[in-house]
C-alpha positions in Angstrom: 152.6 127.6 122.2 149.3 126.0 122.5 148.4 127.1 119.0 151.7 125.6 117.7 150.9 122.3 119.6 147.4 122.2 118.2 148.7 122.7 114.6 151.3 120.0 115.2 148.6 117.6 116.4 146.4 118.5 113.4 149.2 117.9 111.0 150.0 114.5 112.5 146.5 113.1 112.1 146.5 110.2 109.7 150.2 109.5 110.2 151.2 106.3 111.9 153.1 106.3 115.2 154.3 103.0 116.5 155.9 102.5 120.0 158.4 99.7 119.7 159.8 99.9 123.2 160.9 101.8 126.3 164.6 102.8 126.7 165.9 100.8 129.6 167.9 103.7 131.2 165.8 106.8 130.5 162.3 105.3 130.3 161.9 107.3 127.0 159.5 105.7 124.6 161.1 104.5 121.4 158.7 105.5 118.6 158.6 105.0 114.9 156.9 107.4 112.6 158.5 110.8 113.4 161.9 110.5 111.9 164.1 109.5 109.0 167.2 107.4 108.8 170.2 108.1 106.6 172.2 105.3 105.0 175.5 106.0 103.2 176.0 104.1 100.0 178.8 103.7 97.5 180.1 106.6 95.4 178.7 109.2 97.7 175.1 108.1 97.5 172.9 108.9 100.5 169.6 107.1 101.1 166.9 108.5 103.3 164.0 106.4 104.6 161.3 106.9 107.2 162.1 105.1 110.4 158.9 103.2 109.9 160.9 101.2 107.4 161.4 98.7 110.2 157.6 98.2 110.5 157.2 98.0 106.7 159.8 95.2 106.4 158.7 93.2 109.5 154.9 93.5 109.3 154.3 94.1 105.6 157.3 92.1 104.2 158.5 95.1 102.1 161.8 94.5 100.5 163.9 97.7 100.0 166.0 98.0 96.8 169.1 95.9 96.9 171.4 98.9 96.7 169.8 100.2 99.9 170.1 96.9 101.7 173.8 96.6 100.7 174.5 100.1 102.0 172.6 99.3 105.2 174.8 96.2 105.8 178.2 97.6 105.0 178.1 101.4 105.7 178.9 103.0 109.1 176.0 103.0 111.5 175.1 105.3 114.4 176.8 106.1 116.7 180.0 105.2 114.9 182.3 108.3 114.5 182.4 107.9 110.7 178.6 108.0 110.5 178.4 111.1 112.7 181.1 112.8 110.6 179.0 112.2 107.5 175.9 113.5 109.2 177.8 116.6 110.1 179.0 117.0 106.5 175.3 117.0 105.5 174.7 120.0 107.7 172.5 118.3 110.3 172.2 120.2 113.6 175.2 119.9 115.7 173.1 119.2 118.8 171.9 116.0 117.2 175.4 114.9 116.3 176.7 115.8 119.8 173.9 113.7 121.3 174.9 110.7 119.3 178.6 111.2 120.3 177.6 111.4 124.0 175.6 108.2 123.5 178.7 106.5 122.0 180.9 107.6 124.9 178.3 106.4 127.4 178.1 103.0 125.7 182.0 102.7 125.8 182.0 103.5 129.5 179.3 101.0 130.2 181.1 98.2 128.3 184.4 99.1 130.1 182.6 98.9 133.5 181.0 95.6 132.6 184.4 94.2 131.5 186.0 95.5 134.7 183.3 93.8 136.8 183.6 90.5 135.0 187.4 90.3 135.7 
């Protein structure tokens, strides 16, 4: 395993990794630079972008193509069930999709609890 870890570290040299925050519940660092996002456009188009896109837009004032921006504004987003179904249709690992679904359920329960407390 140490050899695999060493190869991973070597492969990642030169790639950016930006920590944008700490998850309030788990304490997990939220990082950019290790993943991609999928955005579902019209007529079956699927856009993929590095999750560093946020950094590129905010810091470097990059403007993605208009079709991508439109898809980002109007297509389903995680963890919406339609988004997860589309990911599943792409053949992404089921564990990833199940993780998003659990996140959605936890968020629903949290909102219901907050609503109950405010009444």
